[in-house]
N, CA, C, O and the ligand as a Tripos MOL2 file, in Angstrom:
@<TRIPOS>MOLECULE
protein
  301   299    76     0     0
PROTEIN
NO_CHARGES

@<TRIPOS>ATOM
      1 N          -8.3390  -75.8580  -47.7280 N.3       1 MET1
      2 CA         -8.9180  -77.4000  -48.2790 C.3       1 MET1
      3 C          -9.2650  -78.2120  -47.1640 C.2       1 MET1
      4 O          -8.5040  -78.1690  -46.1970 O.2       1 MET1
      5 N         -10.2270  -78.9150  -47.1170 N.am      2 ALA2
      6 CA        -10.5140  -79.9240  -46.2000 C.3       2 ALA2
      7 C          -9.6980  -81.2670  -46.1990 C.2       2 ALA2
      8 O          -9.2020  -81.8410  -47.1700 O.2       2 ALA2
      9 N          -9.6780  -81.6270  -44.8870 N.am      3 HIS3
     10 CA         -8.5130  -82.8960  -44.8340 C.3       3 HIS3
     11 C          -9.2450  -84.0950  -45.3650 C.2       3 HIS3
     12 O          -9.8620  -84.8000  -44.5660 O.2       3 HIS3
     13 N          -9.2320  -84.3730  -46.5840 N.am      4 LYS4
     14 CA         -9.7780  -85.2900  -47.1960 C.3       4 LYS4
     15 C          -8.8960  -86.2210  -47.8380 C.2       4 LYS4
     16 O          -8.0230  -85.6500  -48.4910 O.2       4 LYS4
     17 N          -8.8430  -87.5410  -47.8620 N.am      5 GLU5
     18 CA         -7.8000  -88.3270  -48.4810 C.3       5 GLU5
     19 C          -8.3800  -88.3680  -50.1160 C.2       5 GLU5
     20 O          -9.4630  -88.8020  -50.5100 O.2       5 GLU5
     21 N          -7.2850  -87.7700  -50.8930 N.am      6 THR6
     22 CA         -7.2420  -88.0280  -52.1320 C.3       6 THR6
     23 C          -5.8530  -88.3400  -52.7280 C.2       6 THR6
     24 O          -4.9030  -88.5890  -51.9860 O.2       6 THR6
     25 N          -5.7320  -88.3230  -54.1640 N.am      7 TRP7
     26 CA         -4.3920  -88.7900  -54.8430 C.3       7 TRP7
     27 C          -3.7550  -87.2260  -54.7900 C.2       7 TRP7
     28 O          -4.3580  -86.1710  -54.9900 O.2       7 TRP7
     29 N          -2.4180  -87.4210  -54.4740 N.am      8 TYR8
     30 CA         -1.6570  -86.0430  -54.6390 C.3       8 TYR8
     31 C          -0.1620  -86.6580  -54.9970 C.2       8 TYR8
     32 O           0.2390  -87.8200  -55.0520 O.2       8 TYR8
     33 N           0.4760  -85.4130  -55.2130 N.am      9 CYS9
     34 CA          2.1150  -85.6730  -55.5940 C.3       9 CYS9
     35 C           2.9940  -85.4590  -54.3810 C.2       9 CYS9
     36 O           2.9730  -84.3580  -53.8310 O.2       9 CYS9
     37 N           3.7150  -86.3670  -53.9540 N.am     10 ASN10
     38 CA          4.5900  -86.1900  -52.8060 C.3      10 ASN10
     39 C           5.6980  -85.2360  -53.1800 C.2      10 ASN10
     40 O           6.3390  -84.6530  -52.3060 O.2      10 ASN10
     41 N           5.9210  -85.0780  -54.4030 N.am     11 THR11
     42 CA          7.0800  -84.1820  -55.0760 C.3      11 THR11
     43 C           6.7790  -82.9090  -55.1940 C.2      11 THR11
     44 O           7.7160  -82.1230  -55.0490 O.2      11 THR11
     45 N           5.7390  -82.4840  -55.4150 N.am     12 CYS12
     46 CA          5.1540  -81.0680  -55.7130 C.3      12 CYS12
     47 C           3.7740  -80.6350  -54.8710 C.2      12 CYS12
     48 O           3.2690  -79.5360  -54.6440 O.2      12 CYS12
     49 N           3.4620  -81.7630  -54.5760 N.am     13 GLY13
     50 CA          2.1650  -81.4080  -53.6310 C.3      13 GLY13
     51 C           0.8930  -81.0190  -54.5090 C.2      13 GLY13
     52 O          -0.1070  -80.4780  -54.0360 O.2      13 GLY13
     53 N           1.0620  -81.3710  -55.8800 N.am     14 GLY14
     54 CA         -0.0430  -80.9490  -56.8250 C.3      14 GLY14
     55 C          -1.0680  -82.0850  -56.6540 C.2      14 GLY14
     56 O          -0.7590  -83.1310  -56.0820 O.2      14 GLY14
     57 N          -2.4270  -81.8360  -57.2180 N.am     15 LEU15
     58 CA         -3.4000  -82.7070  -57.2580 C.3      15 LEU15
     59 C          -3.5310  -83.2250  -58.4670 C.2      15 LEU15
     60 O          -4.2490  -84.2100  -58.6430 O.2      15 LEU15
     61 N          -2.8440  -82.6260  -59.4880 N.am     16 ASP16
     62 CA         -3.2660  -83.0510  -60.8830 C.3      16 ASP16
     63 C          -2.5130  -84.3810  -61.2350 C.2      16 ASP16
     64 O          -1.6620  -84.4130  -62.1240 O.2      16 ASP16
     65 N          -2.8750  -85.4910  -60.4850 N.am     17 VAL17
     66 CA         -2.3750  -86.9540  -60.4970 C.3      17 VAL17
     67 C          -3.1270  -87.7260  -61.5570 C.2      17 VAL17
     68 O          -4.3210  -87.9860  -61.4020 O.2      17 VAL17
     69 N          -2.3360  -88.1620  -62.8180 N.am     18 ARG18
     70 CA         -3.2440  -89.0360  -63.6310 C.3      18 ARG18
     71 C          -2.9740  -90.5370  -63.4320 C.2      18 ARG18
     72 O          -1.9910  -91.0540  -62.9020 O.2      18 ARG18
     73 N          -4.1310  -91.1670  -64.0090 N.am     19 HIS19
     74 CA         -4.1350  -92.5650  -63.6470 C.3      19 HIS19
     75 C          -4.2230  -93.2200  -64.9050 C.2      19 HIS19
     76 O          -5.2070  -92.9170  -65.5790 O.2      19 HIS19
     77 N          -3.2740  -94.2030  -65.4720 N.am     20 ASP20
     78 CA         -3.3980  -95.2260  -66.3220 C.3      20 ASP20
     79 C          -4.8800  -95.7790  -66.2880 C.2      20 ASP20
     80 O          -5.3170  -96.1730  -65.2070 O.2      20 ASP20
     81 N          -5.6480  -95.8260  -67.3850 N.am     21 ALA21
     82 CA         -6.9560  -96.5330  -67.3690 C.3      21 ALA21
     83 C          -7.4420  -97.0080  -68.6650 C.2      21 ALA21
     84 O          -6.9530  -96.4860  -69.6670 O.2      21 ALA21
     85 N          -8.3430  -97.9330  -68.8020 N.am     22 VAL22
     86 CA         -8.9110  -98.5060  -69.9740 C.3      22 VAL22
     87 C         -10.1800  -97.9380  -70.0720 C.2      22 VAL22
     88 O         -11.0440  -97.9610  -69.1960 O.2      22 VAL22
     89 N         -10.2700  -97.3350  -71.3720 N.am     23 ALA23
     90 CA        -11.6730  -96.8630  -71.7400 C.3      23 ALA23
     91 C         -12.4410  -97.3210  -73.1200 C.2      23 ALA23
     92 O         -11.7740  -97.6180  -74.1120 O.2      23 ALA23
     93 N         -13.6580  -97.3570  -73.1300 N.am     24 ARG24
     94 CA        -14.2170  -97.9490  -74.2010 C.3      24 ARG24
     95 C         -15.2330  -96.9090  -74.5970 C.2      24 ARG24
     96 O         -15.8740  -96.2280  -73.7970 O.2      24 ARG24
     97 N         -15.3280  -96.8480  -76.0620 N.am     25 TYR25
     98 CA        -16.2490  -95.8570  -76.7470 C.3      25 TYR25
     99 C         -17.6650  -96.3230  -76.5950 C.2      25 TYR25
    100 O         -18.0010  -97.4690  -76.8910 O.2      25 TYR25
    101 N         -18.4790  -95.4290  -76.1350 N.am     26 ASN26
    102 CA        -19.8710  -95.8730  -75.8390 C.3      26 ASN26
    103 C         -20.5920  -95.1710  -76.9750 C.2      26 ASN26
    104 O         -20.8410  -93.9770  -76.8090 O.2      26 ASN26
    105 N         -20.9960  -95.8180  -78.2240 N.am     27 PRO27
    106 CA        -22.0840  -94.9420  -78.9880 C.3      27 PRO27
    107 C         -23.2370  -94.7460  -78.7350 C.2      27 PRO27
    108 O         -23.9780  -94.3460  -79.6340 O.2      27 PRO27
    109 N         -23.6550  -94.9380  -77.6280 N.am     28 GLU28
    110 CA        -25.0310  -94.6210  -77.0770 C.3      28 GLU28
    111 C         -25.0550  -93.0650  -76.5910 C.2      28 GLU28
    112 O         -25.8760  -92.1730  -76.8090 O.2      28 GLU28
    113 N         -23.8240  -93.0830  -75.8410 N.am     29 THR29
    114 CA        -23.5330  -91.6880  -75.2620 C.3      29 THR29
    115 C         -22.5520  -90.8300  -75.9380 C.2      29 THR29
    116 O         -22.2970  -89.6900  -75.5500 O.2      29 THR29
    117 N         -21.9330  -91.4670  -77.0920 N.am     30 SER30
    118 CA        -20.9490  -90.8150  -77.6820 C.3      30 SER30
    119 C         -19.5760  -90.1750  -76.7010 C.2      30 SER30
    120 O         -18.8840  -89.1730  -76.8810 O.2      30 SER30
    121 N         -19.5470  -91.1470  -75.7010 N.am     31 GLU31
    122 CA        -18.4010  -90.6740  -74.7460 C.3      31 GLU31
    123 C         -17.7570  -91.9610  -74.5480 C.2      31 GLU31
    124 O         -18.2130  -93.0070  -75.0090 O.2      31 GLU31
    125 N         -16.7350  -91.8810  -73.8860 N.am     32 PHE32
    126 CA        -15.9080  -92.9920  -73.4510 C.3      32 PHE32
    127 C         -16.1790  -93.3340  -72.1740 C.2      32 PHE32
    128 O         -16.1410  -92.4380  -71.3300 O.2      32 PHE32
    129 N         -16.4520  -94.4760  -71.8370 N.am     33 ASP33
    130 CA        -16.9730  -95.1520  -70.4220 C.3      33 ASP33
    131 C         -15.3140  -95.6170  -70.0810 C.2      33 ASP33
    132 O         -14.5120  -96.1220  -70.8670 O.2      33 ASP33
    133 N         -15.1240  -95.2750  -68.6990 N.am     34 ASN34
    134 CA        -13.8550  -96.0090  -68.0280 C.3      34 ASN34
    135 C         -14.1470  -97.1980  -67.5570 C.2      34 ASN34
    136 O         -14.9150  -97.2810  -66.5980 O.2      34 ASN34
    137 N         -13.6620  -98.1940  -68.0650 N.am     35 ILE35
    138 CA        -13.8790  -99.7250  -67.6620 C.3      35 ILE35
    139 C         -12.7760 -100.0460  -66.6050 C.2      35 ILE35
    140 O         -13.1010 -100.9220  -65.8040 O.2      35 ILE35
    141 N         -11.6890  -99.5720  -66.4700 N.am     36 ALA36
    142 CA        -10.8440  -99.8740  -65.2050 C.3      36 ALA36
    143 C          -9.7650  -98.9080  -65.3220 C.2      36 ALA36
    144 O          -9.3870  -98.2710  -66.3050 O.2      36 ALA36
    145 N          -9.2630  -98.9300  -63.8930 N.am     37 VAL37
    146 CA         -8.0610  -98.0250  -63.6980 C.3      37 VAL37
    147 C          -7.0430  -98.9420  -63.3630 C.2      37 VAL37
    148 O          -7.1070  -99.8200  -62.5040 O.2      37 VAL37
    149 N          -6.0330  -98.6530  -64.1570 N.am     38 LEU38
    150 CA         -4.7990  -99.2610  -63.7020 C.3      38 LEU38
    151 C          -3.9050  -98.8470  -63.0590 C.2      38 LEU38
    152 O          -4.0300  -97.6470  -62.8150 O.2      38 LEU38
    153 N          -2.7880  -99.4310  -62.5470 N.am     39 ASP39
    154 CA         -1.8290  -99.2330  -61.4470 C.3      39 ASP39
    155 C          -0.9560  -97.8600  -61.6220 C.2      39 ASP39
    156 O          -0.5190  -97.2400  -60.6520 O.2      39 ASP39
    157 N          -0.7700  -97.4850  -62.9110 N.am     40 ASP40
    158 CA          0.2620  -96.6980  -63.3130 C.3      40 ASP40
    159 C          -0.1670  -95.1500  -63.1330 C.2      40 ASP40
    160 O          -1.0930  -94.7000  -63.8080 O.2      40 ASP40
    161 N           0.5090  -94.3750  -62.2370 N.am     41 THR41
    162 CA          0.0970  -93.1020  -62.0080 C.3      41 THR41
    163 C           1.4400  -92.1060  -62.2770 C.2      41 THR41
    164 O           2.6080  -92.4960  -62.2760 O.2      41 THR41
    165 N           1.0230  -90.8600  -62.4850 N.am     42 TRP42
    166 CA          2.0130  -89.7230  -62.3130 C.3      42 TRP42
    167 C           1.4240  -88.6100  -62.2160 C.2      42 TRP42
    168 O           0.2280  -88.4460  -62.4580 O.2      42 TRP42
    169 N           2.3300  -87.6060  -61.7950 N.am     43 CYS43
    170 CA          1.8950  -86.2880  -61.7390 C.3      43 CYS43
    171 C           2.0150  -85.4090  -63.0060 C.2      43 CYS43
    172 O           3.0940  -85.1810  -63.5520 O.2      43 CYS43
    173 N           0.8030  -84.9260  -63.4400 N.am     44 GLU44
    174 CA          1.0030  -83.9420  -64.6430 C.3      44 GLU44
    175 C           1.8550  -82.9210  -64.4580 C.2      44 GLU44
    176 O           2.7530  -82.6710  -65.2620 O.2      44 GLU44
    177 N           1.6610  -82.2970  -63.4610 N.am     45 ASP45
    178 CA          2.6000  -81.0120  -63.1360 C.3      45 ASP45
    179 C           4.0310  -81.1990  -63.1130 C.2      45 ASP45
    180 O           4.7790  -80.3240  -63.5490 O.2      45 ASP45
    181 N           4.5580  -82.5400  -62.5190 N.am     46 CYS46
    182 CA          5.7820  -82.8710  -62.5660 C.3      46 CYS46
    183 C           6.2940  -83.2200  -63.8910 C.2      46 CYS46
    184 O           7.4630  -82.9890  -64.2010 O.2      46 CYS46
    185 N           5.4450  -83.7730  -64.6880 N.am     47 MET47
    186 CA          5.6390  -84.1900  -65.9770 C.3      47 MET47
    187 C           5.9170  -83.0530  -66.9280 C.2      47 MET47
    188 O           6.8150  -83.1600  -67.7640 O.2      47 MET47
    189 N           5.0790  -81.8280  -66.8160 N.am     48 GLU48
    190 CA          5.5040  -80.7110  -67.6670 C.3      48 GLU48
    191 C           6.5610  -79.9500  -67.2060 C.2      48 GLU48
    192 O           7.0860  -79.1750  -68.0050 O.2      48 GLU48
    193 N           7.0070  -80.0240  -65.9920 N.am     49 ALA49
    194 CA          8.0590  -79.2220  -65.4210 C.3      49 ALA49
    195 C           9.4900  -80.1150  -65.7680 C.2      49 ALA49
    196 O          10.5610  -79.6310  -65.4000 O.2      49 ALA49
    197 N           9.4740  -81.2490  -66.3880 N.am     50 SER50
    198 CA         10.5960  -82.0900  -66.6300 C.3      50 SER50
    199 C          10.5790  -82.5390  -67.9710 C.2      50 SER50
    200 O           9.6820  -82.1970  -68.7410 O.2      50 SER50
    201 N          11.6890  -83.4280  -68.3670 N.am     51 SER51
    202 CA         11.7290  -83.7860  -69.5020 C.3      51 SER51
    203 C          10.7770  -85.0310  -69.7780 C.2      51 SER51
    204 O          10.7780  -85.5440  -70.8970 O.2      51 SER51
    205 N          10.0060  -85.4930  -68.8100 N.am     52 GLY52
    206 CA          9.0050  -86.4990  -68.7370 C.3      52 GLY52
    207 C           9.5330  -87.7930  -68.0690 C.2      52 GLY52
    208 O           8.9220  -88.8610  -68.1130 O.2      52 GLY52
    209 N          10.8120  -87.5930  -67.3980 N.am     53 GLU53
    210 CA         11.5300  -88.7100  -66.7410 C.3      53 GLU53
    211 C          11.0680  -88.6320  -65.3810 C.2      53 GLU53
    212 O          10.7490  -89.6840  -64.8280 O.2      53 GLU53
    213 N          10.9730  -87.3870  -64.6740 N.am     54 ASN54
    214 CA         10.5490  -87.4300  -63.3430 C.3      54 ASN54
    215 C           9.0290  -87.0770  -63.5790 C.2      54 ASN54
    216 O           8.6290  -86.0540  -64.1360 O.2      54 ASN54
    217 N           8.2180  -88.1300  -63.0450 N.am     55 VAL55
    218 CA          6.8920  -87.9310  -63.2740 C.3      55 VAL55
    219 C           6.1450  -87.8320  -61.8780 C.2      55 VAL55
    220 O           4.9600  -88.1390  -61.7540 O.2      55 VAL55
    221 N           6.9880  -87.3480  -60.7760 N.am     56 GLY56
    222 CA          6.2990  -87.2230  -59.3130 C.3      56 GLY56
    223 C           6.2380  -88.1880  -58.6940 C.2      56 GLY56
    224 O           6.7840  -89.1560  -59.2220 O.2      56 GLY56
    225 N           5.6320  -88.4020  -57.4320 N.am     57 ASP57
    226 CA          5.6040  -89.4760  -56.6680 C.3      57 ASP57
    227 C           4.0790  -89.5440  -56.1160 C.2      57 ASP57
    228 O           3.8280  -89.1820  -54.9670 O.2      57 ASP57
    229 N           3.0360  -90.0430  -57.0250 N.am     58 PRO58
    230 CA          2.0240  -89.8480  -56.6500 C.3      58 PRO58
    231 C           1.5080  -90.9020  -55.4870 C.2      58 PRO58
    232 O           1.7970  -92.0880  -55.6430 O.2      58 PRO58
    233 N           0.7100  -90.4760  -54.2610 N.am     59 ALA59
    234 CA          0.3090  -91.3040  -53.3100 C.3      59 ALA59
    235 C          -1.1750  -90.9720  -52.9430 C.2      59 ALA59
    236 O          -1.6730  -89.9350  -53.3830 O.2      59 ALA59
    237 N          -1.8240  -91.7370  -52.2280 N.am     60 PHE60
    238 CA         -3.1660  -91.6360  -51.6860 C.3      60 PHE60
    239 C          -3.0470  -91.4360  -50.2780 C.2      60 PHE60
    240 O          -2.4980  -92.1810  -49.4670 O.2      60 PHE60
    241 N          -3.6470  -90.3000  -50.0700 N.am     61 GLY61
    242 CA         -3.6180  -89.9140  -48.4450 C.3      61 GLY61
    243 C          -4.1510  -88.2060  -48.5870 C.2      61 GLY61
    244 O          -4.6860  -87.6090  -49.5210 O.2      61 GLY61
    245 N          -3.7650  -87.7960  -47.3130 N.am     62 ILE62
    246 CA         -4.1590  -86.4670  -47.0590 C.3      62 ILE62
    247 C          -2.9330  -85.3910  -47.4150 C.2      62 ILE62
    248 O          -1.9400  -85.3390  -46.6900 O.2      62 ILE62
    249 N          -3.0580  -84.6620  -48.4170 N.am     63 PRO63
    250 CA         -1.9370  -83.9430  -48.6660 C.3      63 PRO63
    251 C          -1.4830  -83.0790  -47.5230 C.2      63 PRO63
    252 O          -2.2990  -82.4560  -46.8420 O.2      63 PRO63
    253 N           0.0180  -83.0290  -47.2720 N.am     64 GLY64
    254 CA          0.3980  -82.0750  -46.1340 C.3      64 GLY64
    255 C           0.4760  -82.9410  -44.7950 C.2      64 GLY64
    256 O           0.9450  -82.4590  -43.7630 O.2      64 GLY64
    257 N          -0.0250  -84.2860  -44.8730 N.am     65 VAL65
    258 CA         -0.0060  -85.0910  -43.5030 C.3      65 VAL65
    259 C           0.8050  -86.3560  -44.0260 C.2      65 VAL65
    260 O           0.5320  -86.9520  -45.0680 O.2      65 VAL65
    261 N           1.8360  -86.6810  -43.1620 N.am     66 THR66
    262 CA          2.6960  -87.7210  -43.3780 C.3      66 THR66
    263 C           1.7540  -89.0160  -43.3130 C.2      66 THR66
    264 O           0.9680  -89.1270  -42.3710 O.2      66 THR66
    265 N           1.8310  -90.0000  -44.3170 N.am     67 ASN67
    266 CA          1.1900  -90.9050  -44.3340 C.3      67 ASN67
    267 C           1.9750  -92.2410  -43.8460 C.2      67 ASN67
    268 O           3.1920  -92.1850  -44.0230 O.2      67 ASN67
    269 N           1.5030  -93.3690  -43.2920 N.am     68 GLU68
    270 CA          2.1020  -94.5050  -42.8740 C.3      68 GLU68
    271 C           2.1430  -95.4860  -43.9900 C.2      68 GLU68
    272 O           3.0470  -96.3170  -44.0760 O.2      68 GLU68
    273 N           1.2460  -95.4020  -44.7770 N.am     69 CYS69
    274 CA          1.3290  -96.4630  -45.9200 C.3      69 CYS69
    275 C           1.1760  -95.6430  -47.2010 C.2      69 CYS69
    276 O           0.6990  -94.5100  -47.2730 O.2      69 CYS69
    277 N           1.6970  -96.4540  -48.2900 N.am     70 GLU70
    278 CA          1.6880  -95.8340  -49.7240 C.3      70 GLU70
    279 C           0.2280  -96.2840  -50.4000 C.2      70 GLU70
    280 O          -0.4170  -97.1230  -49.7700 O.2      70 GLU70
    281 N          -0.2480  -95.8420  -51.4710 N.am     71 ASP71
    282 CA         -1.0010  -96.4140  -52.3410 C.3      71 ASP71
    283 C          -2.3310  -96.7450  -51.7460 C.2      71 ASP71
    284 O          -3.0930  -97.5590  -52.2680 O.2      71 ASP71
    285 N          -2.6190  -96.0350  -50.5400 N.am     72 GLY72
    286 CA         -3.8760  -96.3440  -49.8810 C.3      72 GLY72
    287 C          -4.2280  -97.6490  -49.2670 C.2      72 GLY72
    288 O          -5.3260  -97.9310  -48.7870 O.2      72 GLY72
    289 N          -3.0000  -98.5470  -49.3420 N.am     73 GLU73
    290 CA         -3.2350  -99.8310  -48.8970 C.3      73 GLU73
    291 C          -3.0580  -99.8390  -47.4400 C.2      73 GLU73
    292 O          -2.0170  -99.3520  -47.0000 O.2      73 GLU73
    293 N          -3.9690 -100.3470  -46.5900 N.am     74 LEU74
    294 CA         -3.6730 -100.5590  -45.1170 C.3      74 LEU74
    295 C          -2.7720 -101.7770  -44.9170 C.2      74 LEU74
    296 O          -2.9330 -102.7950  -45.5890 O.2      74 LEU74
    297 N          -1.7220 -101.6490  -43.8880 N.am     75 THR75
    298 CA         -0.8460 -102.5900  -43.6830 C.3      75 THR75
    299 C          -1.1550 -103.3600  -42.5920 C.2      75 THR75
    300 O          -0.4220 -104.2940  -42.2670 O.2      75 THR75
    301 ZN          4.1130  -83.3800  -58.9460 Zn       76 ZN76
@<TRIPOS>BOND
     1     1     2 1
     2     2     3 1
     3     3     4 2
     4     3     5 am
     5     5     6 1
     6     6     7 1
     7     7     8 2
     8     7     9 am
     9     9    10 1
    10    10    11 1
    11    11    12 2
    12    11    13 am
    13    13    14 1
    14    14    15 1
    15    15    16 2
    16    15    17 am
    17    17    18 1
    18    18    19 1
    19    19    20 2
    20    19    21 am
    21    21    22 1
    22    22    23 1
    23    23    24 2
    24    23    25 am
    25    25    26 1
    26    26    27 1
    27    27    28 2
    28    27    29 am
    29    29    30 1
    30    30    31 1
    31    31    32 2
    32    31    33 am
    33    33    34 1
    34    34    35 1
    35    35    36 2
    36    35    37 am
    37    37    38 1
    38    38    39 1
    39    39    40 2
    40    39    41 am
    41    41    42 1
    42    42    43 1
    43    43    44 2
    44    43    45 am
    45    45    46 1
    46    46    47 1
    47    47    48 2
    48    47    49 am
    49    49    50 1
    50    50    51 1
    51    51    52 2
    52    51    53 am
    53    53    54 1
    54    54    55 1
    55    55    56 2
    56    55    57 am
    57    57    58 1
    58    58    59 1
    59    59    60 2
    60    59    61 am
    61    61    62 1
    62    62    63 1
    63    63    64 2
    64    63    65 am
    65    65    66 1
    66    66    67 1
    67    67    68 2
    68    67    69 am
    69    69    70 1
    70    70    71 1
    71    71    72 2
    72    71    73 am
    73    73    74 1
    74    74    75 1
    75    75    76 2
    76    75    77 am
    77    77    78 1
    78    78    79 1
    79    79    80 2
    80    79    81 am
    81    81    82 1
    82    82    83 1
    83    83    84 2
    84    83    85 am
    85    85    86 1
    86    86    87 1
    87    87    88 2
    88    87    89 am
    89    89    90 1
    90    90    91 1
    91    91    92 2
    92    91    93 am
    93    93    94 1
    94    94    95 1
    95    95    96 2
    96    95    97 am
    97    97    98 1
    98    98    99 1
    99    99   100 2
   100    99   101 am
   101   101   102 1
   102   102   103 1
   103   103   104 2
   104   103   105 am
   105   105   106 1
   106   106   107 1
   107   107   108 2
   108   107   109 am
   109   109   110 1
   110   110   111 1
   111   111   112 2
   112   111   113 am
   113   113   114 1
   114   114   115 1
   115   115   116 2
   116   115   117 am
   117   117   118 1
   118   118   119 1
   119   119   120 2
   120   119   121 am
   121   121   122 1
   122   122   123 1
   123   123   124 2
   124   123   125 am
   125   125   126 1
   126   126   127 1
   127   127   128 2
   128   127   129 am
   129   129   130 1
   130   130   131 1
   131   131   132 2
   132   131   133 am
   133   133   134 1
   134   134   135 1
   135   135   136 2
   136   135   137 am
   137   137   138 1
   138   138   139 1
   139   139   140 2
   140   139   141 am
   141   141   142 1
   142   142   143 1
   143   143   144 2
   144   143   145 am
   145   145   146 1
   146   146   147 1
   147   147   148 2
   148   147   149 am
   149   149   150 1
   150   150   151 1
   151   151   152 2
   152   151   153 am
   153   153   154 1
   154   154   155 1
   155   155   156 2
   156   155   157 am
   157   157   158 1
   158   158   159 1
   159   159   160 2
   160   159   161 am
   161   161   162 1
   162   162   163 1
   163   163   164 2
   164   163   165 am
   165   165   166 1
   166   166   167 1
   167   167   168 2
   168   167   169 am
   169   169   170 1
   170   170   171 1
   171   171   172 2
   172   171   173 am
   173   173   174 1
   174   174   175 1
   175   175   176 2
   176   175   177 am
   177   177   178 1
   178   178   179 1
   179   179   180 2
   180   179   181 am
   181   181   182 1
   182   182   183 1
   183   183   184 2
   184   183   185 am
   185   185   186 1
   186   186   187 1
   187   187   188 2
   188   187   189 am
   189   189   190 1
   190   190   191 1
   191   191   192 2
   192   191   193 am
   193   193   194 1
   194   194   195 1
   195   195   196 2
   196   195   197 am
   197   197   198 1
   198   198   199 1
   199   199   200 2
   200   199   201 am
   201   201   202 1
   202   202   203 1
   203   203   204 2
   204   203   205 am
   205   205   206 1
   206   206   207 1
   207   207   208 2
   208   207   209 am
   209   209   210 1
   210   210   211 1
   211   211   212 2
   212   211   213 am
   213   213   214 1
   214   214   215 1
   215   215   216 2
   216   215   217 am
   217   217   218 1
   218   218   219 1
   219   219   220 2
   220   219   221 am
   221   221   222 1
   222   222   223 1
   223   223   224 2
   224   223   225 am
   225   225   226 1
   226   226   227 1
   227   227   228 2
   228   227   229 am
   229   229   230 1
   230   230   231 1
   231   231   232 2
   232   231   233 am
   233   233   234 1
   234   234   235 1
   235   235   236 2
   236   235   237 am
   237   237   238 1
   238   238   239 1
   239   239   240 2
   240   239   241 am
   241   241   242 1
   242   242   243 1
   243   243   244 2
   244   243   245 am
   245   245   246 1
   246   246   247 1
   247   247   248 2
   248   247   249 am
   249   249   250 1
   250   250   251 1
   251   251   252 2
   252   251   253 am
   253   253   254 1
   254   254   255 1
   255   255   256 2
   256   255   257 am
   257   257   258 1
   258   258   259 1
   259   259   260 2
   260   259   261 am
   261   261   262 1
   262   262   263 1
   263   263   264 2
   264   263   265 am
   265   265   266 1
   266   266   267 1
   267   267   268 2
   268   267   269 am
   269   269   270 1
   270   270   271 1
   271   271   272 2
   272   271   273 am
   273   273   274 1
   274   274   275 1
   275   275   276 2
   276   275   277 am
   277   277   278 1
   278   278   279 1
   279   279   280 2
   280   279   281 am
   281   281   282 1
   282   282   283 1
   283   283   284 2
   284   283   285 am
   285   285   286 1
   286   286   287 1
   287   287   288 2
   288   287   289 am
   289   289   290 1
   290   290   291 1
   291   291   292 2
   292   291   293 am
   293   293   294 1
   294   294   295 1
   295   295   296 2
   296   295   297 am
   297   297   298 1
   298   298   299 1
   299   299   300 2
@<TRIPOS>SUBSTRUCTURE
     1 MET1         2 RESIDUE 1 A MET
     2 ALA2         6 RESIDUE 1 A ALA
     3 HIS3        10 RESIDUE 1 A HIS
     4 LYS4        14 RESIDUE 1 A LYS
     5 GLU5        18 RESIDUE 1 A GLU
     6 THR6        22 RESIDUE 1 A THR
     7 TRP7        26 RESIDUE 1 A TRP
     8 TYR8        30 RESIDUE 1 A TYR
     9 CYS9        34 RESIDUE 1 A CYS
    10 ASN10       38 RESIDUE 1 A ASN
    11 THR11       42 RESIDUE 1 A THR
    12 CYS12       46 RESIDUE 1 A CYS
    13 GLY13       50 RESIDUE 1 A GLY
    14 GLY14       54 RESIDUE 1 A GLY
    15 LEU15       58 RESIDUE 1 A LEU
    16 ASP16       62 RESIDUE 1 A ASP
    17 VAL17       66 RESIDUE 1 A VAL
    18 ARG18       70 RESIDUE 1 A ARG
    19 HIS19       74 RESIDUE 1 A HIS
    20 ASP20       78 RESIDUE 1 A ASP
    21 ALA21       82 RESIDUE 1 A ALA
    22 VAL22       86 RESIDUE 1 A VAL
    23 ALA23       90 RESIDUE 1 A ALA
    24 ARG24       94 RESIDUE 1 A ARG
    25 TYR25       98 RESIDUE 1 A TYR
    26 ASN26      102 RESIDUE 1 A ASN
    27 PRO27      106 RESIDUE 1 A PRO
    28 GLU28      110 RESIDUE 1 A GLU
    29 THR29      114 RESIDUE 1 A THR
    30 SER30      118 RESIDUE 1 A SER
    31 GLU31      122 RESIDUE 1 A GLU
    32 PHE32      126 RESIDUE 1 A PHE
    33 ASP33      130 RESIDUE 1 A ASP
    34 ASN34      134 RESIDUE 1 A ASN
    35 ILE35      138 RESIDUE 1 A ILE
    36 ALA36      142 RESIDUE 1 A ALA
    37 VAL37      146 RESIDUE 1 A VAL
    38 LEU38      150 RESIDUE 1 A LEU
    39 ASP39      154 RESIDUE 1 A ASP
    40 ASP40      158 RESIDUE 1 A ASP
    41 THR41      162 RESIDUE 1 A THR
    42 TRP42      166 RESIDUE 1 A TRP
    43 CYS43      170 RESIDUE 1 A CYS
    44 GLU44      174 RESIDUE 1 A GLU
    45 ASP45      178 RESIDUE 1 A ASP
    46 CYS46      182 RESIDUE 1 A CYS
    47 MET47      186 RESIDUE 1 A MET
    48 GLU48      190 RESIDUE 1 A GLU
    49 ALA49      194 RESIDUE 1 A ALA
    50 SER50      198 RESIDUE 1 A SER
    51 SER51      202 RESIDUE 1 A SER
    52 GLY52      206 RESIDUE 1 A GLY
    53 GLU53      210 RESIDUE 1 A GLU
    54 ASN54      214 RESIDUE 1 A ASN
    55 VAL55      218 RESIDUE 1 A VAL
    56 GLY56      222 RESIDUE 1 A GLY
    57 ASP57      226 RESIDUE 1 A ASP
    58 PRO58      230 RESIDUE 1 A PRO
    59 ALA59      234 RESIDUE 1 A ALA
    60 PHE60      238 RESIDUE 1 A PHE
    61 GLY61      242 RESIDUE 1 A GLY
    62 ILE62      246 RESIDUE 1 A ILE
    63 PRO63      250 RESIDUE 1 A PRO
    64 GLY64      254 RESIDUE 1 A GLY
    65 VAL65      258 RESIDUE 1 A VAL
    66 THR66      262 RESIDUE 1 A THR
    67 ASN67      266 RESIDUE 1 A ASN
    68 GLU68      270 RESIDUE 1 A GLU
    69 CYS69      274 RESIDUE 1 A CYS
    70 GLU70      278 RESIDUE 1 A GLU
    71 ASP71      282 RESIDUE 1 A ASP
    72 GLY72      286 RESIDUE 1 A GLY
    73 GLU73      290 RESIDUE 1 A GLU
    74 LEU74      294 RESIDUE 1 A LEU
    75 THR75      298 RESIDUE 1 A THR
    76 ZN76       301 GROUP 0 **** ****
């Protein structure tokens, strides 16, 4: 896999990170438009492997590389 920044899980290393978002139904396309992506994130793999309390530790960066900052924010 290329060394490219993405959302991944610090707990299991998975890439199936989900984001809370706001969607609006579009009757023109019969699909939901993504209006906004909210702050809440969780790892779907950790969610399925647990009772739902441990939802992983999603972070933005390059998987396998230690990141100096979290959430993709430069300090
Ligand atoms: Zn995980």
